[in-house]
PALUM-797737 format. One line per field, with one value per residue (C-alpha): residue in one letter; residue number from 1; x, y, z. Coordinates in Angstrom, 1 decimal, padded with zeros to 4 digits, always signed. Layout:
residues N
rest c(a	...)
nr c(NUM	...)
x c(X	...)
y c(Y	...)
z c(Z	...)
//
This chain:
residues 361
rest c(x	x	x	x	x	x	x	x	x	x	x	x	x	x	x	x	x	x	x	x	x	x	x	x	x	x	x	x	x	x	x	x	x	x	x	x	x	x	x	x	x	x	x	x	x	x	x	x	x	x	x	x	x	x	x	x	x	x	x	x	x	x	x	x	x	x	x	x	x	x	x	x	x	x	x	x	x	x	x	x	x	x	x	x	x	x	x	x	x	x	x	x	x	x	x	x	x	x	x	x	x	x	x	x	x	x	x	x	x	x	x	x	x	x	x	x	x	x	x	x	x	x	x	x	x	x	x	x	x	x	x	x	x	x	x	x	x	x	x	x	x	x	x	x	x	x	x	x	x	x	x	x	x	x	x	x	x	x	x	x	x	x	x	x	x	x	x	x	x	x	x	x	x	x	x	x	x	x	x	x	x	x	x	x	x	x	x	x	x	x	x	x	x	x	x	x	x	x	x	x	x	x	x	x	x	x	x	x	x	x	x	x	x	x	x	x	x	x	x	x	x	x	x	x	x	x	x	x	x	x	x	x	x	x	x	x	x	x	x	x	x	x	x	x	x	x	x	x	x	x	x	x	x	x	x	x	x	x	x	x	x	x	x	x	x	x	x	x	x	x	x	x	x	x	x	x	x	x	x	x	x	x	x	x	x	x	x	x	x	x	x	x	x	x	x	x	x	x	x	x	x	x	x	x	x	x	x	x	x	x	x	x	x	x	x	x	x	x	x	x	x	x	x	x	x	x	x	x	x	x	x	x	x	x	x	x	x	x	x	x	x	x	x	x	x	x	x	x	x	x	x	x	x	x	x	x	x	x	x	x	x)
nr c(1	2	3	4	5	6	7	8	9	10	11	12	13	14	15	16	17	18	19	20	21	22	23	24	25	26	27	28	29	30	31	32	33	34	35	36	37	38	39	40	41	42	43	44	45	46	47	48	49	50	51	52	53	54	55	56	57	58	59	60	61	62	63	64	65	66	67	68	69	70	71	72	73	74	75	76	77	78	79	80	81	82	83	84	85	86	87	88	89	90	91	92	93	94	95	96	97	98	99	100	101	102	103	104	105	106	107	108	109	110	111	112	113	114	115	116	117	118	119	120	121	122	123	124	125	126	127	128	129	130	131	132	133	134	135	136	137	138	139	140	141	142	143	144	145	146	147	148	149	150	151	152	153	154	155	156	157	158	159	160	161	162	163	164	165	166	167	168	169	170	171	172	173	174	175	176	177	178	179	180	181	182	183	184	185	186	187	188	189	190	191	192	193	194	195	196	197	198	199	200	201	202	203	204	205	206	207	208	209	210	211	212	213	214	215	216	217	218	219	220	221	222	223	224	225	226	227	228	229	230	231	232	233	234	235	236	237	238	239	240	241	242	243	244	245	246	247	248	249	250	251	252	253	254	255	256	257	258	259	260	261	262	263	264	265	266	267	268	269	270	271	272	273	274	275	276	277	278	279	280	281	282	283	284	285	286	287	288	289	290	291	292	293	294	295	296	297	298	299	300	301	302	303	304	305	306	307	308	309	310	311	312	313	314	315	316	317	318	319	320	321	322	323	324	325	326	327	328	329	330	331	332	333	334	335	336	337	338	339	340	341	342	343	344	345	346	347	348	349	350	351	352	353	354	355	356	357	358	359	360	361)
x c(-065.2	-063.0	-064.3	-062.2	-063.1	-062.4	-061.6	-063.3	-063.5	-067.0	-070.2	-072.7	-072.1	-073.8	-074.4	-073.6	-076.5	-079.4	-079.6	-082.6	-083.1	-083.7	-083.9	-081.4	-079.6	-077.5	-076.0	-074.5	-072.7	-072.4	-070.1	-067.5	-067.4	-070.2	-070.6	-073.2	-070.2	-072.4	-070.4	-072.0	-071.6	-070.3	-068.9	-066.0	-064.8	-061.8	-063.9	-065.3	-061.8	-062.8	-060.5	-059.5	-061.1	-064.5	-066.5	-064.3	-063.5	-066.1	-065.0	-067.2	-067.8	-068.4	-069.5	-071.2	-074.6	-073.1	-071.2	-074.3	-076.3	-073.6	-073.5	-077.3	-077.5	-074.8	-075.8	-076.5	-077.1	-078.6	-082.3	-084.2	-084.1	-083.6	-080.7	-079.9	-078.5	-077.0	-075.0	-071.7	-072.5	-075.5	-076.4	-077.6	-074.4	-074.7	-072.5	-075.2	-077.1	-074.7	-073.2	-076.6	-074.9	-077.5	-080.3	-078.8	-078.4	-082.1	-083.0	-080.9	-082.8	-086.1	-084.9	-084.0	-087.0	-085.1	-086.5	-085.1	-084.3	-083.2	-081.8	-081.0	-080.9	-081.1	-084.2	-082.6	-084.2	-087.5	-086.0	-086.3	-089.7	-091.4	-088.6	-088.8	-092.5	-092.4	-090.1	-092.5	-095.4	-093.5	-091.6	-091.1	-089.5	-089.1	-087.6	-086.3	-084.4	-082.4	-084.0	-082.5	-084.1	-086.1	-084.0	-082.3	-079.3	-078.4	-079.0	-076.7	-074.0	-074.0	-075.3	-073.6	-074.2	-077.5	-080.9	-083.1	-085.0	-088.2	-087.4	-086.5	-089.9	-091.6	-089.7	-091.1	-094.6	-094.3	-093.1	-095.9	-098.4	-096.9	-097.9	-094.5	-093.5	-091.6	-089.8	-087.4	-084.2	-083.9	-080.4	-078.3	-080.0	-077.1	-076.6	-077.5	-078.8	-081.4	-082.1	-084.7	-088.4	-089.0	-087.0	-088.3	-091.8	-091.2	-089.8	-092.7	-095.3	-094.0	-093.4	-097.0	-098.3	-096.4	-097.9	-094.6	-094.8	-092.1	-089.6	-086.5	-084.5	-080.9	-077.9	-074.5	-071.3	-067.9	-065.5	-061.9	-061.6	-065.2	-064.6	-061.7	-063.6	-066.7	-064.8	-062.9	-066.2	-067.6	-064.4	-065.1	-068.8	-070.1	-067.1	-069.4	-070.5	-067.1	-066.9	-070.4	-069.6	-066.5	-068.7	-071.3	-068.5	-065.5	-062.2	-062.2	-066.0	-067.9	-071.4	-072.7	-072.6	-075.4	-077.2	-077.5	-078.7	-081.4	-082.7	-083.0	-084.5	-087.2	-088.0	-088.2	-090.4	-092.8	-093.2	-093.4	-096.2	-097.9	-097.9	-098.7	-095.8	-094.1	-090.4	-089.8	-090.2	-092.2	-089.9	-090.0	-091.7	-090.8	-093.2	-090.8	-089.6	-088.4	-091.9	-092.6	-088.9	-089.0	-092.3	-091.2	-087.8	-089.4	-091.7	-088.8	-086.5	-089.3	-089.8	-086.1	-085.9	-088.8	-087.1	-083.9	-085.7	-087.4	-084.0	-084.8	-082.7	-083.0	-079.8	-081.0	-084.3	-082.4	-080.0	-082.8	-084.4	-081.2	-080.6	-084.2	-083.9	-080.8	-082.4	-081.9	-085.3	-088.8	-089.0	-092.2	-090.2	-087.7	-090.7	-092.3	-089.0	-089.0	-085.8	-086.6	-084.2	-081.4	-081.6	-079.1	-080.7	-084.1	-085.1	-088.4	-090.1	-089.1	-090.0	-093.4	-093.7	-092.8	-095.3	-098.0	-097.1	-097.4	-100.8	-102.2	-100.6)
y c(-008.6	-011.0	-014.1	-017.1	-020.4	-023.3	-026.9	-029.5	-033.3	-033.7	-031.7	-033.7	-033.9	-037.0	-036.6	-039.4	-038.2	-036.3	-032.7	-032.4	-028.6	-028.7	-032.5	-032.5	-035.7	-034.1	-030.7	-028.8	-025.5	-024.0	-021.3	-021.0	-017.8	-015.3	-011.7	-011.0	-010.9	-011.4	-010.8	-013.6	-016.3	-019.5	-020.7	-018.4	-020.6	-022.9	-026.0	-025.4	-025.1	-022.0	-019.4	-016.5	-013.9	-015.6	-012.4	-010.8	-013.7	-016.1	-019.3	-020.4	-024.1	-024.3	-027.7	-028.3	-029.1	-031.6	-033.3	-033.5	-035.0	-037.6	-038.4	-038.9	-040.8	-043.3	-043.5	-047.1	-046.5	-043.0	-042.6	-039.4	-037.1	-033.4	-031.7	-028.4	-025.2	-022.6	-024.6	-023.0	-019.8	-018.4	-020.2	-017.0	-014.9	-011.8	-013.6	-016.3	-013.8	-014.6	-018.0	-019.7	-022.6	-022.8	-022.7	-025.5	-027.6	-027.0	-028.3	-031.5	-031.9	-031.6	-034.2	-036.8	-036.0	-035.2	-032.8	-029.3	-027.0	-023.6	-021.1	-017.8	-014.1	-013.2	-012.2	-013.6	-016.9	-015.5	-016.0	-019.8	-019.7	-021.8	-024.4	-024.7	-024.8	-027.7	-029.6	-028.9	-030.3	-033.4	-034.2	-031.6	-028.1	-025.5	-022.0	-020.2	-017.0	-015.6	-012.6	-011.8	-008.4	-005.9	-003.1	-001.6	-000.2	-003.5	-005.4	-003.2	-003.5	-007.3	-008.2	-005.4	-006.6	-008.5	-007.2	-005.7	-008.0	-006.6	-007.6	-011.1	-011.3	-010.2	-012.9	-015.5	-014.3	-015.0	-018.5	-019.1	-017.9	-020.4	-023.2	-023.9	-024.3	-021.2	-020.2	-017.8	-018.6	-016.1	-017.1	-015.9	-013.9	-011.6	-011.1	-007.7	-006.6	-009.0	-011.4	-009.0	-009.6	-006.5	-007.9	-011.5	-010.2	-008.0	-010.9	-013.2	-010.7	-009.8	-013.4	-014.3	-011.5	-012.9	-016.4	-018.2	-021.8	-021.7	-019.5	-021.3	-019.5	-020.2	-018.8	-017.9	-020.0	-018.5	-021.2	-020.4	-018.0	-016.7	-015.5	-013.3	-011.8	-011.1	-009.5	-007.2	-006.0	-005.4	-003.4	-001.2	-000.7	-001.8	-001.5	-001.2	-004.8	-006.5	-007.1	-008.6	-010.8	-012.1	-013.0	-014.9	-016.4	-016.9	-017.7	-021.2	-021.4	-022.6	-021.6	-019.3	-020.1	-022.3	-019.7	-017.3	-019.9	-021.1	-017.6	-016.9	-020.4	-019.7	-016.4	-017.9	-020.7	-018.4	-015.9	-018.5	-020.2	-016.9	-016.1	-019.6	-019.7	-023.2	-023.2	-026.5	-027.2	-030.1	-032.5	-034.4	-037.9	-040.5	-043.2	-046.1	-048.1	-044.9	-043.4	-044.4	-044.0	-040.4	-039.6	-041.1	-039.4	-036.0	-036.5	-037.5	-034.7	-032.1	-033.5	-033.3	-029.7	-028.7	-030.4	-028.5	-025.1	-026.1	-026.9	-030.6	-033.6	-034.1	-035.8	-039.4	-038.6	-036.6	-039.4	-042.0	-039.8	-039.7	-043.5	-044.3	-042.0	-043.9	-047.4	-049.4	-051.0	-050.1	-049.7	-051.7	-054.8	-054.1	-053.9	-057.1	-059.0	-057.5	-055.8	-052.1	-052.2	-053.0	-049.5	-047.2	-044.8	-046.5	-047.1	-048.5	-045.1	-044.4	-047.9	-047.2	-044.1	-046.3	-048.9	-046.2	-044.9	-048.4	-049.0	-045.7	-045.8)
z c(+009.6	+007.8	+005.9	+005.1	+003.4	+005.6	+004.7	+006.9	+007.2	+008.6	+008.9	+011.0	+014.8	+016.2	+019.9	+022.2	+024.4	+022.9	+024.2	+026.6	+026.0	+022.3	+021.9	+019.0	+018.2	+015.5	+014.9	+012.0	+011.6	+008.1	+009.5	+012.3	+014.1	+014.5	+013.3	+016.0	+018.5	+021.5	+024.6	+026.6	+024.0	+025.6	+022.2	+022.7	+025.6	+025.0	+025.4	+021.9	+020.3	+018.3	+016.9	+019.1	+016.9	+017.1	+016.7	+014.0	+011.6	+010.1	+008.4	+005.5	+005.0	+001.3	+000.2	+003.5	+002.0	-000.5	+002.4	+004.5	+001.6	+001.2	+004.9	+005.2	+001.9	+003.0	+006.7	+007.8	+011.5	+011.6	+012.1	+011.2	+014.1	+014.9	+013.2	+015.1	+013.6	+015.9	+018.4	+017.7	+015.7	+013.9	+010.7	+009.2	+009.1	+006.9	+004.3	+004.0	+001.8	-001.0	+000.1	+000.7	+002.5	+005.2	+002.7	+000.7	+004.0	+004.9	+001.4	+002.2	+005.5	+003.7	+001.1	+003.7	+005.9	+009.0	+011.6	+012.1	+015.0	+014.0	+016.6	+015.1	+015.9	+012.2	+010.4	+007.2	+008.2	+006.9	+003.4	+004.0	+005.7	+003.0	+003.1	+006.9	+006.8	+004.4	+006.8	+009.6	+007.5	+006.3	+009.6	+012.3	+012.6	+015.3	+015.1	+018.1	+018.8	+021.7	+023.5	+026.9	+027.2	+025.2	+026.7	+023.6	+025.6	+027.2	+024.0	+022.1	+024.8	+024.8	+021.3	+019.3	+015.8	+016.2	+015.0	+017.7	+020.1	+018.8	+015.2	+016.4	+018.1	+014.9	+013.0	+015.3	+014.9	+011.1	+011.7	+014.2	+011.6	+009.2	+011.7	+013.3	+016.9	+017.9	+021.1	+022.9	+024.6	+027.4	+028.1	+029.7	+032.4	+033.0	+036.8	+038.2	+034.8	+033.5	+036.4	+037.9	+038.2	+036.0	+033.1	+033.3	+033.4	+030.4	+028.4	+029.4	+028.7	+025.2	+024.4	+025.4	+023.2	+020.3	+020.9	+021.3	+022.4	+025.0	+026.7	+028.0	+030.7	+031.5	+033.4	+032.1	+032.1	+032.3	+031.0	+030.3	+027.3	+027.7	+031.3	+030.3	+027.4	+029.5	+032.3	+030.0	+028.6	+032.1	+033.1	+030.1	+030.2	+033.6	+036.0	+039.0	+038.4	+038.3	+042.0	+042.1	+039.1	+040.9	+043.8	+041.7	+039.5	+041.7	+039.9	+038.4	+038.4	+035.4	+036.5	+039.2	+042.9	+044.1	+046.3	+043.4	+041.0	+043.4	+043.9	+040.1	+039.5	+042.0	+040.4	+036.9	+038.0	+039.9	+037.0	+034.2	+036.1	+036.7	+033.0	+031.9	+029.5	+029.1	+029.9	+028.0	+024.3	+022.8	+021.0	+017.8	+018.3	+015.6	+014.6	+015.0	+018.0	+019.7	+020.0	+023.6	+024.6	+023.5	+025.2	+028.5	+028.2	+027.7	+030.6	+032.9	+031.7	+032.2	+035.7	+036.4	+035.2	+037.4	+040.4	+039.6	+039.6	+042.9	+044.4	+044.7	+043.7	+039.9	+038.6	+038.7	+037.0	+034.3	+033.6	+033.5	+030.8	+028.8	+029.1	+028.1	+025.2	+024.0	+024.0	+020.8	+021.2	+022.5	+026.3	+026.0	+025.0	+027.9	+030.3	+029.0	+029.8	+033.3	+032.7	+033.4	+036.4	+033.9	+032.5	+034.2	+036.7	+036.4	+040.1	+041.4	+041.3	+037.7	+036.7	+038.1	+035.9	+032.9	+033.7	+034.1	+030.6	+029.1	+030.7	+029.4	+025.9)
//
């Protein structure tokens, strides 16, 4: 591994549209690159504009906490919301043990009373358990990890430098005992290796035993840059699967073919319902004008995701959730003016859902 100090102009990503998987409005990355070197990592694709040696060189953003503190202190239009770590590389790189950049940034989030979502494969996050717990008590905090399988051989092949899935699960148990929402990203379900009923059952069973609050499943993308890296790995370690992967991910594809995706979605839905494990996470709900907006947006986004898994139309409901989430005033005021139809993607059916919420609120 090589470590380099990187100069940077900004540290806080403000999303145009709030992510509806983790519900984060903001994202930060203390490091660029990731020592875990997971073969399936989408961040390696060209659409993220990362360096080519993503798994072998980690850039250190010294001064990131001070920059974040200044950004939040001087913010005129930003409202406290979820700041996510882990969107483009793990925040707990091994070098964090001495650099402590992530720890300093967590302290800044606590200071400004923002909410926190931490996605990490590193047990080093336990060092900051008390800090994260304090954020959870004062605002909102959730810790999640990626576990695609508990099979040690497959895990070593595709997550060569990450700690074992079992240690990741044990880490979540400790955060759960501290009173935090915890969850697992079972993503990606690698085709012909981990998309089986046996593997999905094993992940759900062990997750339920650990008391996690959610298990989010997802497929794999193969954007330019990531596709080449993945297929080189398959040629070396799983050559018998290359032909099948080319069928599921034909040249030029970003995601899997629809027929394959529908089959896996049905299996995920069936088994998650059987085990009674939520496949969506509960979001941060603020106490200001956004409260109802966020509650309704979550309900609609969850409904859209369920429709997607069932192979039903979902896009309009999904976009209605996003647009309601982005309102600059309470949806209650919009409804009182009779202007729900003016919100993009809010048709008569969705307007009825909104009115129902307002009556029962």
